[in-house]
C-alpha positions as CSV (number, residue, x, y, z in Angstrom):
1,M,15.7,-11.5,74.9
2,I,12.8,-10.9,72.6
3,V,9.8,-13.2,72.1
4,F,8.2,-13.0,68.7
5,E,4.6,-14.1,68.6
6,F,3.3,-15.4,65.3
7,F,-0.3,-15.6,63.9
8,A,-2.0,-17.2,60.9
9,S,0.4,-17.9,58.0
10,L,3.5,-16.8,59.9
11,E,2.7,-19.4,62.6
12,R,2.4,-22.1,60.0
13,L,5.7,-21.1,58.3
14,A,7.6,-20.7,61.6
15,G,6.2,-24.0,62.9
16,A,5.5,-22.4,66.3
17,R,3.3,-19.8,68.0
18,E,6.3,-18.1,69.7
19,L,10.0,-17.8,69.1
20,P,12.4,-16.6,71.7
21,F,15.2,-14.7,70.2
22,D,18.5,-13.7,71.9
23,G,20.0,-10.3,71.3
24,A,20.0,-6.7,72.3
25,Y,18.0,-4.6,69.9
26,T,17.1,-0.9,70.2
27,T,14.1,-0.7,67.8
28,V,11.4,-3.1,66.6
29,G,12.7,-2.8,63.1
30,E,16.2,-3.8,64.2
31,A,14.8,-6.9,65.9
32,L,12.7,-7.8,62.9
33,G,15.7,-7.5,60.6
34,A,17.6,-9.9,62.8
35,L,14.6,-12.3,62.7
36,A,14.4,-12.1,58.9
37,A,18.1,-12.8,58.6
38,A,17.9,-15.8,60.9
39,R,14.7,-17.2,59.4
40,P,14.8,-16.2,55.6
41,E,11.6,-18.3,55.0
42,L,9.7,-15.7,57.0
43,A,11.4,-12.6,55.6
44,S,8.9,-11.7,52.8
45,L,5.9,-11.9,55.2
46,I,7.7,-10.0,58.0
47,E,8.1,-7.0,55.7
48,R,4.3,-6.8,55.3
49,C,3.3,-7.5,58.9
50,A,1.9,-5.1,61.4
51,C,3.6,-5.4,64.8
52,A,1.9,-5.1,68.2
53,S,2.8,-5.0,71.8
54,G,-0.1,-5.9,73.9
55,D,-3.0,-4.2,72.3
56,V,-1.0,-1.3,70.8
57,I,0.3,-1.3,67.2
58,V,4.0,-0.4,67.2
59,R,6.1,1.0,64.4
60,R,9.4,-0.3,63.3
61,A,11.1,2.9,64.5
62,D,9.6,2.4,68.0
63,P,11.8,1.1,70.8
64,V,11.6,-2.6,71.6
65,P,8.7,-3.0,74.1
66,A,9.8,-3.2,77.8
67,D,8.4,-6.7,78.1
68,G,10.3,-7.9,75.0
69,R,7.3,-9.3,73.3
70,I,6.5,-8.4,69.7
71,A,3.4,-9.9,67.9
72,L,3.6,-10.1,64.2
73,L,0.2,-9.7,62.4
74,P,0.2,-10.7,58.8
75,P,-1.9,-8.8,56.3
76,V,-5.4,-10.0,55.7
77,A,-7.6,-9.7,52.7
78,G,-11.3,-9.8,52.3
79,G,-14.4,-7.9,51.6
């Protein structure tokens, strides 16, 4: 099981701070693809998000974190 953690606009769209997601995934990208397919309203933002495990940014090609938690950090703008 993977637990996706949402922040900012993703949290509002998902209607929750966290979403447990069943499945066995090898990479972060594979897990994100399954999430986007299951929740199409999140798909466009998921593509632009950074992902983190704890305080470390993870790439989509990285293995799913051992604790199964992936935080999605939407892009920010400002100056």
